[in-house]
DOPARO-950589 format. One record per atom (N, C-alpha, C, CB): atom name; x, z, y. Coordinates in steps of 0.001 Angstrom, whole numbers. Glycine has a CB too. Example, Ala and Ser with C-alpha at 12.3 -4.5 7.8 and 13.67 -1.06 7.14 Angstrom:
DOPARO-950589
  name       px       pz       py
     N    13190     7800    -5690
    CA    12300     7800    -4500
     C    13200     7800    -3300
    CB    11308     9046    -4473
     N    12850     7080    -2250
    CA    13670     7140    -1060
     C    12900     7870       30
    CB    14084     5725     -598
This chain:
DOPARO-950589
  name       px       pz       py
     N    99207    82342   143964
    CA    98364    80606   144477
     C    99173    80085   144120
    CB    97964    79969   146035
     N    98381    78940   143863
    CA    98480    77746   142844
     C    98667    76280   143676
    CB    96985    77702   141859
     N   100139    75968   143390
    CA    99633    74839   144004
     C    99792    73599   142944
    CB   100402    74613   145396
     N    99336    72353   143402
    CA    99224    71126   142035
     C    99657    70121   142811
    CB    97571    70677   141216
     N   100592    69271   142321
    CA   101165    67600   142692
     C   100907    66757   142094
    CB   102396    67250   142695
     N   100819    66035   142373
    CA   100132    64515   141812
     C   101401    63710   142335
    CB    98328    63881   142656
     N   101364    62724   141076
    CA   102163    61417   141654
     C   101621    60320   140453
    CB   104194    61645   141709
     N   102271    59359   140667
    CA   101867    58457   139648
     C   101093    57130   140608
    CB   100763    59348   138456
     N   100370    57550   142065
    CA    99013    56045   142059
     C   100308    54978   142941
    CB    96765    56461   143558
     N    99597    53661   142946
    CA    99999    52933   143361
     C    99373    51894   143499
    CB   100759    52897   143014
     N    99529    50537   144009
    CA    99299    49464   144091
     C    99735    48582   142249
    CB   100124    49106   145525
     N    98687    48417   141823
    CA    99035    47059   140458
     C    98296    45917   140901
    CB    98372    47403   138626
     N    98605    44776   139800
    CA    97411    43939   139186
     C    96834    44474   138568
    CB    97539    42952   138517
     N    94875    43533   138465
    CA    94448    43732   137133
     C    95366    43385   135975
    CB    93306    43031   136982
     N    94881    44465   135229
    CA    96013    43872   133996
     C    96802    45196   133813
    CB    97244    42373   134539
     N    97154    45649   135046
    CA    97995    46372   134763
     C    98269    47550   134166
    CB    98268    46394   135387
     N    99347    48611   134286
    CA    99196    50028   133558
     C    99855    50882   134931
    CB   100250    50212   131782
     N    99574    52052   134888
    CA    99919    53321   136028
     C    99892    54669   135019
    CB    98487    53497   137511
     N   100775    55799   135726
    CA   100429    56851   134766
     C   100604    58315   135585
    CB   101460    56724   133376
     N    99729    58880   135662
    CA    99799    59646   137166
     C    99877    60978   136051
    CB    98132    59475   138643
     N   100823    61570   137324
    CA   100996    63075   137049
     C   100479    63865   137395
    CB   101803    63551   137237
     N   100118    64952   137077
    CA    99550    66311   138441
     C   100169    67913   137596
    CB    96949    66429   138653
     N   101282    68379   137791
    CA   101819    69694   137772
     C   101301    70734   138464
    CB   102946    69667   138109
     N   100879    72303   137697
    CA   101060    73362   138426
     C   101464    73717   138210
    CB   100660    73967   138745
     N   102157    74759   139637
    CA   102708    75883   139738
     C   102224    77368   141135
    CB   104110    75241   139835
     N   102986    77971   140417
    CA   102252    79439   141193
     C   102508    80446   140015
    CB   100234    79341   141622
     N   101321    81329   140464
    CA   101117    82544   139370
     C    99677    81740   138669
    CB   100771    84504   140243
     N   100547    81794   137277
    CA    99723    81418   136053
     C    99643    81756   135158
    CB    99736    80649   135663
     N    98245    82606   134679
    CA    98333    83248   133206
     C    98497    82054   132014
    CB    96825    84179   132891
     N    97129    81680   132410
    CA    96889    81064   131201
     C    96201    79848   132020
    CB    95974    81971   129994
     N    95906    78109   131749
    CA    95533    76871   131933
     C    93675    76687   131244
    CB    96843    75919   131109
     N    93098    76897   131300
    CA    91819    76217   130570
     C    91707    74695   130887
    CB    90380    76939   131073
     N    90544    74021   130872
    CA    90856    72293   131411
     C    91440    72290   132416
    CB    89706    71313   131762
     N    91887    70851   132131
    CA    92299    69793   132977
     C    91980    69039   133067
    CB    93021    69421   133031
     N    91395    67783   134620
    CA    91059    67041   134274
     C    91583    65869   135609
    CB    89771    67409   133811
     N    91071    64820   135547
    CA    90723    63565   136417
     C    89644    63337   136710
    CB    91010    62487   136010
     N    89408    63312   138239
    CA    88395    62592   138798
     C    88795    61322   139618
    CB    87675    63484   139590
     N    87580    60923   140552
    CA    88004    59780   141453
     C    86913    59192   142246
    CB    88615    58680   140664
     N    87313    59201   143292
    CA    86550    58579   144469
     C    86393    57925   145015
    CB    86451    58715   145076
     N    85389    56786   144700
    CA    85944    54991   145762
     C    85333    55486   146792
    CB    85206    52992   145329
     N    85816    54714   147638
    CA    85130    54691   149179
     C    83690    54393   149105
    CB    85787    53519   150194
     N    82670    54845   149964
    CA    81638    54780   150138
     C    80941    55300   148509
    CB    81439    53411   150778
     N    81147    56024   147595
    CA    81059    57059   146428
     C    81340    58179   146304
    CB    81544    56844   145605
     N    80439    59101   145394
    CA    80362    60396   144983
     C    81453    60337   144332
    CB    79223    60874   144283
     N    82699    61625   144028
    CA    83885    61972   143437
     C    83038    61700   141794
    CB    84590    63744   143972
     N    83687    61080   141043
    CA    83577    61248   139714
     C    84228    61548   138352
    CB    83262    60591   139612
     N    83995    62060   137414
    CA    85388    62824   136169
     C    85130    61583   136194
    CB    85430    64096   134557
     N    86513    61231   135784
    CA    87356    59973   134900
     C    87401    60987   133810
    CB    89132    59221   135519
     N    88314    61748   133126
    CA    88562    62164   131683
     C    88996    64065   131735
    CB    90081    61000   131005
     N    88470    64588   130942
    CA    89510    65741   130629
     C    89694    66327   129743
    CB    89512    66583   131162
     N    90426    67443   129628
    CA    91047    67812   128298
     C    90818    69324   128581
    CB    92756    67278   127987
     N    90593    69796   126988
    CA    90185    71448   127117
     C    92186    72345   127061
    CB    88751    72038   125083
     N    92249    73097   126592
    CA    93371    73939   126360
     C    93650    73873   125142
    CB    93251    75212   126707
     N    92646    73393   123969
    CA    92514    72843   122746
     C    93194    71837   122406
    CB    91464    72565   122531
     N    92792    71005   123793
    CA    93268    69406   123262
     C    91909    68517   122993
    CB    94249    69474   121592
     N    90785    69218   123034
    CA    89782    68042   123051
     C    89253    66819   124499
    CB    88517    68877   122630
     N    89093    65891   124048
    CA    89344    64915   125548
     C    88211    64373   125432
    CB    90639    63681   125739
     N    87506    64251   127006
    CA    86545    63371   127305
     C    86530    62717   127744
    CB    85897    63468   127596
     N    86359    61505   128478
    CA    86084    60250   129202
     C    84546    60050   129810
    CB    86399    59093   128193
     N    85092    59188   131085
    CA    83917    58466   131056
     C    83959    57232   130534
    CB    83425    58365   132185
     N    82345    56426   130301
    CA    82263    55414   129535
     C    83056    54152   129984
    CB    80959    55189   129386
     N    83174    54154   131356
    CA    83781    53069   131621
     C    85270    52964   131768
    CB    83244    52687   132596
     N    86128    54202   131113
    CA    87765    53959   131334
     C    87318    54380   129679
    CB    89116    55114   132692
     N    86792    54711   128988
    CA    87198    54762   127342
     C    87761    53511   126601
    CB    85902    55104   126495
     N    89072    53234   126166
    CA    89914    52869   125375
     C    90803    52137   126372
    CB    89361    52158   124219
     N    90689    52954   127634
    CA    91565    52010   128388
     C    92209    52976   129393
    CB    90738    50722   129119
     N    91832    54240   128890
    CA    92583    55513   129868
     C    92960    56715   128778
    CB    91312    56278   131257
     N    94044    57232   128870
    CA    94056    58395   128008
     C    94889    59430   128609
    CB    94539    58074   126635
     N    94155    60583   128360
    CA    94261    61899   128973
     C    95348    62755   128480
    CB    93049    62602   128808
     N    96338    63722   128792
    CA    97256    64268   127443
     C    97626    65212   128738
    CB    98730    63083   126365
     N    98184    66253   127940
    CA    98643    67765   128829
     C    99875    67767   127984
    CB    97492    69488   128706
     N   100646    68761   128838
    CA   101934    69298   128177
     C   101923    70879   129031
    CB   103547    68113   128530
     N   101508    71709   128086
    CA   101212    73124   128184
     C   102386    73544   128509
    CB   100652    73823   127023
     N   103332    73631   127981
    CA   104752    74368   128552
     C   104763    73432   130044
    CB   106504    74060   127290
     N   105172    72369   130499
    CA   105168    72049   132018
     C   104090    72594   133207
    CB   105045    70621   132035
     N   102851    73121   132016
    CA   101549    72950   133067
     C   101523    71729   133921
    CB   101487    74144   134126
     N   101299    70861   133413
    CA   100891    69411   133239
     C   100446    68823   132732
    CB   101269    68829   133178
     N    99245    67727   133793
    CA    98268    66668   132573
     C    98452    65636   132926
    CB    96662    66696   132392
     N    98562    64593   132393
    CA    99041    63186   133042
     C    97869    62251   132385
    CB   100839    62633   132543
     N    97511    61507   133286
    CA    96451    60286   132848
     C    97498    58713   132797
    CB    94918    60143   134342
     N    97252    58296   131595
    CA    97891    57111   131260
     C    96524    55862   131777
    CB    98392    57188   129383
     N    96993    55181   132454
    CA    95818    54063   132651
     C    96233    52520   131916
    CB    95582    53806   134488
     N    96159    51986   131272
    CA    96230    50636   131082
     C    94617    49738   131360
    CB    96824    50522   129519
     N    95272    48082   131120
    CA    94127    47522   131086
     C    93085    48123   132298
    CB    93657    47710   129670
     N    93963    47899   133938
    CA    93308    48034   134994
     C    92293    47136   135351
    CB    94064    48108   135823
     N    91250    47540   136332
    CA    90569    46509   136894
     C    90226    46517   138525
    CB    89384    46453   136121
     N    89718    46172   139086
    CA    89848    46314   140402
     C    88874    47495   140846
    CB    89579    44976   141079
     N    87731    47838   139787
    CA    86881    48623   140388
     C    87352    50345   139998
    CB    85361    48110   139873
     N    88456    50329   139387
    CA    89040    51751   139112
     C    89739    52004   140560
    CB    90234    51817   137679
     N    89957    51097   141482
    CA    90245    51331   142725
     C    89956    52666   143125
    CB    89652    50466   143478
     N    90409    53667   143773
    CA    90079    54944   143989
     C    91362    56101   144495
    CB    89428    55304   142661
     N    90604    57195   144912
    CA    91377    58064   145297
     C    91421    58573   143955
    CB    90999    58897   146448
     N    92526    59285   143185
    CA    92145    60202   142277
     C    92825    61448   141849
    CB    91993    59594   141352
     N    91952    62464   142228
    CA    92208    64068   142044
     C    92433    64502   140287
    CB    90636    64984   142745
     N    93355    65494   140288
    CA    93281    66397   139341
     C    92747    67545   139642
    CB    94320    66598   138872
     N    91994    68274   138842
    CA    91318    69371   138565
     C    91800    70349   138006
    CB    90475    69167   138017
     N    92445    71157   137942
    CA    93001    72295   136853
     C    92334    73621   136956
    CB    94587    72614   137051
     N    91894    74495   136079
    CA    90762    75563   136072
     C    91830    76662   135478
    CB    89177    75179   135000
     N    92789    77367   136427
    CA    93574    78364   136286
     C    93225    79776   135741
    CB    94008    78445   137349
     N    93955    80483   135215
    CA    93428    81813   134794
     C    94301    82637   135317
    CB    93264    82070   133342
     N    94058    84119   136402
    CA    94960    84745   136576
     C    94385    85930   136350
    CB    95580    84521   137630
     N    95271    86844   135324
    CA    94817    87793   134738
     C    93345    87276   133906
    CB    94718    88894   135805
     N    92471    87680   133955
    CA    91475    87403   133361
     C    90377    86323   133851
    CB    91049    88492   133207
     N    90868    85967   135481
    CA    89080    85080   135919
     C    90024    83945   136541
    CB    87522    86079   137501
     N    88887    83371   136100
    CA    89660    81692   136146
     C    89432    81165   137863
    CB    88555    80245   134784
     N    89696    79830   137969
    CA    89768    79593   139429
     C    90260    78880   139173
    CB    90185    80273   140434
     N    89499    77530   140017
    CA    89377    75791   139811
     C    90165    75548   141212
    CB    87434    74939   139753
     N    91193    74684   140954
    CA    91861    74350   142191
     C    91989    72455   142215
    CB    93530    75267   142168
     N    92102    72117   142828
    CA    92228    70395   143401
     C    93651    69751   143507
    CB    91639    70233   145050
     N    93633    68826   143126
    CA    95177    68074   143416
     C    95111    67726   145188
    CB    95372    66229   142282
     N    95837    66896   145619
    CA    95959    66881   146837
     C    95060    65022   147275
    CB    97831    67209   147153
     N    95247    64492   145466
    CA    94810    63235   145433
     C    95867    62003   145524
    CB    93898    63190   146455
     N    95722    61134   144797
    CA    96562    60163   144697
     C    95844    58371   144836
    CB    97245    60553   143282
     N    96186    57706   145722
    CA    95366    55827   145997
     C    96314    55180   144585
    CB    96038    54585   148264
     N    95093    54503   143648
    CA    95495    53566   143079
     C    94368    52671   143511
    CB    95801    53791   141696
     N    95205    50972   144164
    CA    94968    49876   144435
     C    95093    49240   142844
    CB    95883    49398   145617
     N    94006    48371   142276
    CA    94260    47558   141427
     C    93297    46481   142379
    CB    93940    48013   139814
     N    94151    45174   142346
    CA    94170    44055   143046
     C    93560    42816   142120
    CB    95620    43851   143532
     N    93283    42492   142302
    CA    92286    40883   140991
     C    93323    39402   141760
    CB    89306    40425   141665
């Protein structure tokens, strides 16, 4: 079993910054892609950013240049540095991790952390 623990959400004024963390623990042979998604009220969950095991990154157009995703493979942790936050970034943010156990990949989700940006 694998557990994902997220931290770092909160309330911030527009223009401010937050850093989200998501640590994976449990039976982990290796981790493939790690990513962050978000879901605002009344909207579908959307990809914010992801990062491959090799460090290649991908960002939603709306966050490019403001958000940075990174990972620490030794700690099985993925981060999302969010700068120049806007009210439209308000959402519950979920981390997503593809964990390999022996040779089989499994998809796991964090519990979600609320990010609220006030205008």
